[in-house]
N, C-alpha and C positions, 0 to 999 in steps of 0.2 A: 443381550438380555439385561434389562434394567434392574435396579435394586429390588423393586417390588416383586418382579418376576422371580428373582433369585430366592427371595424369602419364601414365596409360594412353593417353588420347586423343592427347596430344602424341607419344608414342612410336609410336603406330599411324599417325599422319598424316604422319610424316616418315621420312626414311631411317633414323634412329635409330642408325646405325653406319656405319663406313667400308666402302666397297666396292672398296677398292684392294688389290692384292697385289703383292708384290715377288719378284724373283729375284736370286740372289746371283752369277750368272755369265751371260755371253752365250751365244748359240746357236752351234753349229757346223754345223747343217743346218736346212733350212726347217721341219722338223717341230718343232723346239725354239724357233722364233721366237715372238714375242708377236703376237697378232692384233688388228687394228683393222678395222672395216668399217662401211659405212653401209647394208647391205642389197643393194647393187648391186656395189660395189667392195670389195676386201679388200686389206690390206697386212700383211705379215709382217716384223717388225723383228727382225733378229739381235741388234743391240745391241753389236757390236764397237766398240772405241774408235778404232783407227787406220784400219781398212778395214772399213766397215760395208756391209751389204746389206739392202735393203728389197725383198721380192718383191711385185709388184703383180698382183692378180687382178681379173677381171671376170666376173660371172655368165654373160655371153653368149659367152664364149670356149670354143668346142667345135670339134672337128675329127674327120675320118675317118669320118663316118657314111655308110653305104651303105644305101639304102632301095629296095626293089622291091615291086611289088604281090604280095601273098601268093597262093599257088595255092589253087584251090578244093578244099579237103579235105572239104567237107561231103558230097560225093557218095559218099565212102568211109566215112562215119560208120556206116552199117549193118554194114559189114565189121568195123570196129573193135569195135563193140558185140558182134558175134557172137563175136569172139575172147575178149572179156571174159566173156561168158555161158558160154563153153566152158572157162573157167579157163586160157586160154592167155596168161598175163600177160606172160611174157617177150616173146612175139611182139607182143602189143599195145603193150608198152612202146616198141618201136622202129617201130611201124607208121606213125604220122603223121610222126615225124622222117625215116624213110626216104623217104616220099612227098615230103617237102619237099626232101630232097637230090636226088631223082630229077628234080624240077621245076626244079633249078638255083637253089633259093632260098638263095643265099649273100649274106648281108647283114651289116651291122655297126652296132652302136650307137655314136653319137658319143662321143668322149672329152672330158671336162672338162680343159682345158689351162691351164698357167700363162700369164701375160702378159709382164711386163717386170721388170727389176731397176733400181732406183735405187742407184747406188754412191756412197758418201760416204767420202772419205779426208781425215783430219785430221792435221796435224802434232802430234807429242807432244813435251813438254819433258822430262818425267821419268817415273819409274815411278808408275803410277796407284795409288790407294788409295780406300777408301770407295765401291767400285763398287756400283751397284744398277740394276736394270732393272724398271720398274714398269708396271702396267696399272691405270688407274682405270676400272672398269667403269661407274661412274656418269656418266662423261663420254666414255668411249671413247678417252682420251688415253694414249699410251705415252710414258714418259720414261726415257731412259738418262742416268745421272748418275755422275760420278766426280770425284775431286780429283787435280789434276796440279800439283805444285810449289806447293801452297797455294791454287790457283785452282779453284773449283767450276765444272765444265763440264757442259752439258746439251744433249741432243738430244731434241726433243719432236715427236710426230706424232699426227695423228688423220685420219680419213676423214670429210669433212663430209657430213652428211645433207642439209641444204638446198642446198648448193652443188655437190654431186657432184664434189668435188675432194679430192685427198690433200694435206694441208698439213703441212709440216715446218719446224721452227725449230732453228737452231744458235746457242747463245748462251753466253758465259762471264761469270761474275760479276766485275765490276770490271775486265775486261780485254777487249781486242778479240780477235776470232777471227783469228789471224795468217794462216793460210792453210787453205783447204778446197777440195777438188776434188770435182766432181759429174759423174757419167756416167749415161747412160740407155741401156739396151740390151734386146734380147729376153732372156728368161730363159734362162740357160745356153746361149749361142749354139752351142757345139759339140754339145750334146745335142739342141738344136732341129734342127740340120742332119741328125742321124742319123734324125730322124723326118720328113724331107722338108719342113722349113720353110726358106724363104729370109728374109733379114732385112737391114735397113739401120739405121745409127745415125749421127747427126751432131750437131755443136754449133755454135752461132752466138751472136752477142751476146745475152745474157740468156736464151737458150732452148736446150733439148736436145730432140732429135727421135729417135724410134725407130719402126720398123714391122716387121711380120712377115706372112708369108703361107704357108699350107700348099699344097703342090703341087696338091692336088685341089680347093682352095677357089676359088670364083669371085671372092671379094674378100678383102682382107687386113684387118689391124687395125693401130692405131697408138696412140702416146702422145706427149704433149708435156709438157715441164717448163719452168717459168719460175723463174729463180734471181734473187733480189733481195738484193744485198749492201748493207745500209743503212750508210751512213757509210764504205764502203770501195770497192774497185775490183774489176772483173771482167774476165777475159780468157779466150781460147780457146786451149787447148794439147792436142794429141794427142787430139782428139775429146771433151775434157772442158771444163767451165767451171770456172775457178779464181777463187775469191773471196779477196781479201786485205784484212787489217786492217779488217774490218767489225765494227760494234757488234753486229749481229745479221744472220744470213742466214736468209731465208725461201725455201722451195722449194714450188711449187705444181705438182701433176701431174694431168693429165686423160687419159682413155682413150677411144678410139672403137673399139668392139668389132666393128663391121660394115663399116668402110671404112678402108683404110690408105693412101689416095691422098695425093699432095702437097696437093691442095685441102683435104682433111680435116685434114691437119696444120696448114695455115694457119688453118683455122677454129678449131682447138684453141688456137692461139697467140692469136687475137683474144679468145677467151673467157677465157684466162688473164690477158691484159693488162687486161681489164675488172674484175678483182677488186681489192678493197682488198688491199694488201700487208701489212697488220698482222695478225700471227698471233693476238694476243689477241682482236681484233675478230671474226675468222673463227671462233675457238674458241667464243666466247660465242654466236654465231649457231647453231653446231652444238649446243652444250649445251642451248640452249633447246628443241630438238626431241628430243634424245637422252635427257636426264635424266628428263622426265616419263614416258616410256615405260618406261624401266628401273625407275623407282621406283613404277610403277603397282601393284606388289605386292612383298612381301618377307617374310623370316623373320628371327628373332633367337633363337638358341639359347643366348645368354648365354655365348659363348666369348670373353669379354673379354680374358683373359690372353694368348691366342695370335694375336690378329688382326693383329698387326704382324709376325708371324714369316714369313720367306721360305718360298716353296713347297718348296725343297729340304729345309729343316729339318722342315717338317710331314710331308713324305713319308718322311723318315728315321724320324721318330717313328712313323709308320704301320707301317713295316717292323719296328720293334722292339717295338711294343706296340699299345695301342688306337689307332684312328685318331682324331686330334684333332677335337674338335667344330668347331674353327675351319676345318678342311679341309672338313667337311660344309657349313658355311655358305658357304664360298668356292665350292664346287662347285655349290651351288644358284644362287648369283649368276651364276656363269660360264655355266651353261646358258641362263639368261635372256639374258645378254649376247650369247652366240654366236648364238642364234636371231634376235634383233632385228637383229644386225649382218650377217646373211646372208639375211634374208627381209623384204622390205618391199612395200607395195602397188605394183602396176604392174610388178613384176619376176617373176623365177623363184623357185620355192621353194628352200629349202636342200637341196642334193644330199647325197651321202654324205660330202662334205667341207665342207659349208656353202658358203663362197665363198673358201676358202683351199686352195692347191695349189702344189706345186713339182715335180710329176712329169708327164712327157709320156705316161707309161703308168700312170695312177693305177689302183689296184686296182678291179676291177669297173667300169672306165671312169669312176668317180666319178658314176655315173648315179643316176636316181631309182628306187629299188627299192620295189615296192609290196606285198611280202609280209611286211613288218614295218618296214623301215627308215624310209621317209618317214612312216609313221604315227607311229613313235616320235619322230621329229623334232618332230612337232606336238602330241603329247599334252599338253604343258605349256601351250600357247599360250592357249587359252580359259580354262582354270582359273586360269592365272597372270595374267589380266586384260590380255592382249596380243592381243586379237582382230585388230588390224590386221596383226600379224606373220603371221597365218594366211591372209590374203587371197590371197597368191600360190598357195597350195595349190589353191584352188578355181579360180582363173584358169587354172592350168596344166592341170588335168584337164578343165576345160571345153574347152580348146583341143584336147585329144586325142580328143574325142568322135567326130569322123568316123572316125578310125583305129580306135577301139574298136568302133564299129559294123561296120566292115569285118572286124575280127577275128571278131566273132560270126557274121557271115554266111559268111566264108570257111572257118572251122573247123567250124561246126556248123549252118549254114543257119538261124541264129536271128536274130530281131529283137533289139533292145536292144544292150547293150554288153558286151564282153569285154575286160577290162584286160590289158595285158601284165604280165609279172612285173617287168620293169624297162623304163624308157623314157629317152629323151634329148629335148632340146627340139624336134628336127626330126621326131620320129616316135613314135607310140604303137602302132605295129604290133608284133605278136609276131615277133621276129627270131631269137631263139636256138633252137637245135634240141635242146637237152637235154630229156629227157622230163619232168622235174619243172617245167620252164618251159612246155613245150608244153601239158601237160595240166592246168595249174592254172586254175581258173575262178572262184575266190572273190574275186578282187582288186577288181573294181568295187564289189561289195557292201561290202567292208571300207572302201574309200574313202568310200562313201556314209555310213558312220557319222559321219565328220568333217563332212560337209555337214549332217546332221541336228543334230549337236551345236552347230553355229554358231547354228542357230535356238533350240535349248534355252538356250544361254548368253546370247544377245543379245536374243531376242524380236523379231528383225527379220522382220516378216511379209512384207515385199516379197522379201527373200532366200528365205524359205520358198516363196513362190509361184513366183518366177522361176527359182530355181536348185535348191533342194532337191527339190521335188516332181518336176520334170522329170528330174533325175538318178535319183531313186528309181524313177520309172516306167520308165526305160531298163533298170535292173537287173531290175525285175519282169518286163518283157517278155522278157528273156533267160531267166529261170528258167521262164517259162511255156512257152517253146519248147524249151528244153534238157532240162528234167527229164522223166523217163519215169514214167508211172504203172504201178505193179506190180499183181500180182493182188490184193493186199490193199487197193488203193486208195491206197497211200502212194507217195511219190515215190522214184525211184531216180536217183541222181546218178552218171552215168558217161559218158565217162571222168572220173576224179576224181584228185585229188592232195592230200595233206596235207603242206604245206611243212615242212621239206624232207626228210621222214622216209620210211622204207621199212618196210612191214609184214612181220611174220613170218607163217609158215603152212606148210602141207604141200606147197605148190605149187613147181614149179621156179622158181628166181629169188627165193625167199624171202629177205627182208632186202636185196634189191638193186634191185628194180624200183620205179619211181616211180608208175606208173599204178596205179589202184585203182578200187574201187567204193565209193561212199557214205562218203567222208571226213566225219567228224563236223563239221568246220569248214564244209563246204559248207552243211549244213542250219542250223547256228547262224547263219551270215551271211544265208542266205535268209530265215530266220524274222525276223531283226532288220530286214531291208529291208522286208518286207511289213508287219510290225507298225508300223514308223515311217511307212510310206506311208499306211496306213489312218489312223493318228493325225493325220498332217499334213492329210489330206483332210477328216477330221472337223473339224479346227480351222478350216480355210479355207472349207469348203463346196464345194471343187472336186472334180470327177470322182466325184460321188456315184453315178453309174451304174456305176462300176467296182468299188465297194466290195464288193459281194456276190461278185464273181469273185475278188478278191484275198483275201477272208476264206476262201473255199473253197480257195484255194491254200494258205493257212496250215494248213488242216485236213489237207492231204496230206503235210505234213512229218512224218516219223516221229519218235517220241520218242527221247530219248537212251538209250544203253545203258550198263550197268555190267558190268565183267568179273568174273571169279571172285576177283580180288584186292580187289574193292570199288572199283576205279578207273573213272572215266569212260573209255569206250572211244574210241580215236582213229578207228577204222573201224567202221561199222555194217553189216558184212557178215560172214557166218560164215567165209569163207576167210581173212580178214585179222585176225591177232592182234596185240596191242599189242607195240610195240618200244620198250622203255624207254631204250634206249641212244642217245638223241639229245637235243640241247639245245632244238630247236624244240618248242613245246607248243601247236600250233595248235588242238587239240581243246579246250583250256581257254578258248577264245574267249568262250563265254557267261558265264564268270566274269570274265575279263580278256583283252582290253580291252573286252569287251561288258558288259552290265548285266543280262542275263536271270536269271542264277543268283546269288542272294544268300542269306545265312544266314536272312533273314526270309522270303523267298518260296519257296525250294526247299531246305530244310535237308538232305534226303537227297542231292540232287545236289551241294550245296555240299560235303558230306563226301566225295563221290566225286571231286570236283575236288581236294580236299586230298590224298586218297590218291594220285591220279594224279601230283600234283606230287612227293610224297614218293618215289614209285616211280622218278621220273626221276633221283633222286640217286644211283642205281646207277652212273651214268656218272662220278661224282666230279667233280673240277674239270678234268680233262684234256680234256674236250670242250666246256668253256665258252668264251665269247668276251666281249669287252667289252659288246656290245649285249645278249647273253643274260643277263648278270648284272644289267644295268639292268632287263631284262624280268622276271627272277625277283623283283627287288625290288618291282616293281609287282604281281606275282601275290601275293606274301606280304602286301603291304599290303591287297589285297582280301580275303585270308584272315584279316586282323586280327592278323597275327604281325609286330609291329614289330621285334622283336629279330632275326628271320630276315631281314627286309627290310634292316635295317641291316647285317647280316653280309654280304649280297650286295654292298652298296656298299663295305664295307671290303675285301672280297676284290678287288673291281675296283680299288680304290686301290692295292693291293699288286701287282697284276699287269698292268693295262692302262692305266696312267696315266703320262703323261710329266711332266717337270719344269715345263713350261708349262701343265700340267693338260689338255692334249689327251688324249682317250681313243683307244686303239688297238683294232683288231679282236682282237688276241691278244697274249700276253706274248712279247716278243722276247728274254727273258733266260733262257729254259729253266729256270724256277723250278718247273716241274711244275704250274703253274696255267694253264689255258686250252688251247685247241686249238693244235697245232703247225703252223706254216706256214713257208715259206721266208723270208718277211719279215713284219713286223708293220705293216700300213698304218694310218695315221691314219684314223679313221672317226668322224664327229661324232655319230652316232646315240646312242652310249652317254653322251656329254656331255649331250645334250638329254634322253635318257631318265632320267638320274640326277635331274635337276631335277623331271621329271614324277613319278618315284617318291617323292621327298620330299613333293611336294604330295599324292599319294595317301595317304601315311602320316599326314598332318596333317588332311586333309579329304576326305571322300567325298561325292559328290552323284549322285543319279539323280532322275528325275521323282518329286516328292513325298517324297523322303528325303534328309536331310543327316546325316552322321556326323562328329562332332567328335573329333579325335585317334583315328581308328579303328585305327591301328597305330603308336602312339607307343612307341618303344623305351624301355626302363626308364631308360636313361642320360639321356634328354631330360626331366629332372625339371621344369625350368622353361623357359619360352620364350614366344614370341609369333609370330604371323603376321598380316599385314595385307592386306586388300583381295583375298583370294582370291575367285574367282567360282564360283558353283554353277549347275548346270542348273536352269532356272526363273528365271534372271536375279536371283540373290540374291548380294550382296557380303557377305563374312564376314571379320571381324577377331577374333582370339582371343588372350587371354593366359591362361597356365595356370601353376599352381604345385601340383604333385601332392604335394609334401611338406606343404604347408599344406592340401591337399585342397580347392582352390578354383580357379575360373576365371571370367573375364569375357569374354563374347562379344557382339559387335554385329553384327546382321544387318539389311541394308537391301535390300528387295525392289523391283525395278523395277515390279512390278505386284502387286496384292493376291492372296494365295494362302495355302493351308494346307499345311504339311509335317509329316512325322514327323521329330523331332529326336532323334538318339541321342547320349548322353553317354558319356564314356570309363569311367565307373564309376557304380554306383548313386547316385542323387541324394538328398541329405538335404533340400535346400531350393533353390528358384529364386525370385529376386526380379527383377521386370521393370520396366524404365523404358520409357516410350513407349506406343504404341498396341497392342502385341502382346498377344494373348490366349493364355495357356498353359492346357492342359487335360491331364488324365491320358491315358496311352496304354495300350491293352490289351496292349502288347508287354512290359510289365514296368517295373522301377524305373530302368532305364537310358534310358528313352524318355519323351518328352513330345510332345503334339500342339500345334503352334504355328501360330497364324493371324497373318499379317503384312499390314499396310496398305502399299500401294504408295507408295514414296517416303518412308516414315517409318522412321527408324532405330529399332531395338528393341535395347536393351542388357539382357542377362540376367546376373545375378550368381548363380553356382552354387556350392554347397558339396556335397561328396561325403561319403558315410559313411566311417567309418574302416576 
């Protein structure tokens, strides 16, 4: 290995750059606080000097859910279909919802709620200067630092992964902490009372206790804090613990989400007392678990000059000119950090807000939305080499299987599973009465894509047999019972819905009704489910007796249709004409996030998808949202248009991005960008979708195909990424310099296989190290056929034509 290769290897095998960002000012509301989390608990640090607030969240804190057995609507399915056959779409649109109301089906999805607040009050000596609030994503540690009368003062905090405890330190350089007061209470007590919560808080020697309970809940929840004033004294005053003249103050906080009893509070105290009280020791234990996961993949776009610039400055630069590349790097890192900090094995998946919340009425209940949002949350996980962060996704939806079976039976008399459009931890039943929620049936199949992807990325054959195939079989059973065979032998999908759009047409209710016939997405998802199910059973040898039937079902799926504009149609029924005035693009599913349509496999349909996307630009920016801009970036990445993908992210940064880099559903400043709403709620899907989009821009994979830099923006002339994962179980690290027209890529396959490799430009030469065999491809000068040996790295040195 020569010197150049050694440098490349070192950069690709280490973090290679800082993953810290700074803010120049404290928060005034929870949405602007800095987040720390361990996948189960979250903390939001305001960073105020004299009176600080840390909001404490727990993934299992939900309230207000009302669940009832759904009425049997299946007996009325023939009537509903008769209305649709007769073109009475307005009547059909309200038919099932009216039946649900008549049956008294008044239910409610649980709301994700805040937990507690740790209040920290410090004496100040003079006017502060040199203030900074930082988050180190590589460690999960938040630091608030300032200078007061020449003394550097710091508050530090992290949420421990191994110890399930929030740890805080207050320390001054070269001086004792003269006085600090600590209080623990339910989050915003007055607001909690408005929403029917009762609460208590108390202080005793070395401990703070707080509890809360919703009026309709069987049990409450509680938290306990231990305050250690090393070298100083502590006392209780007015419900707070006062530490005086301490060399360092350490605070430990634990939460019990399902029990707020005095006995549980005593248990928390015992657990806190058993901890070592040394902040650095606890931090290093946490870092040993946090850092390897965060660094399991990464990018470097060579934004060296701006990496130490505060968020506020980078955002101002974005508002006045091109978005700094340092902000792009930072947002990629942040999406990884937020996902791993709000999703860990054994817990719940990341909801609409991850694991951070300060509202008792969060937008859309903070629930798990299955018609885009939770899928977007997890698009990055497997490709970003964080498979363990995806595990809660599968556990959660497996837990909802009984409810999803009940949905299928109650609504359509079908076997298999019917996913709700959104769910909360206590229920997967369809609860909402809005037509677009009631009539949507593609959810379970979309979720199944993530199950099958886990097998493709990891090669875990036990997971394939025990979890993927059973889930796919449940989806297939639903389609077998739900779909209707038409006179031409092709399936009819009805009632149907294309999230969350409304078709045009000559019928009454055009552009208003949600119910429809033959939404393109229904067939795209069904085709994907059945194709993956057949492939999985061929791989394992299971259910061979069913393959003939499933393949016959595939043959009943109608072909995609193209409208007079040359765009892929959103509805495959003559009554329903395309409505371009909407941000959802569910009919593009076979291009993205699906894999059926690519430029190589279906060039005509690929072009129809491109036109369909361009037609949607008629809505301009006023109907976009944070998540839709992340989604559009992913679509443009699949279309190979890196500059347009980057533009989507740049627009997002100017419209739906807060100073702490949280993404919002919409722009709250009335700048003419994004959908208008009464408020702009924090919504984490765009954060996580941003990271996924950047991965799509830099690397594409499908079974048997890998594309290097498929949608590289022209501005990203040089850079590198390391340890991205591909379908097929291949790890890829790449360095590129398109000014010098060369790149170096290392591919390591978990198992021996052959793939088509697409390069970002016509290849002049390829030199290989290792056991890989390179052969020409019939696809042209941008492609090569590559054979990899399992477990053996293959490094390719590529030069491109001028």
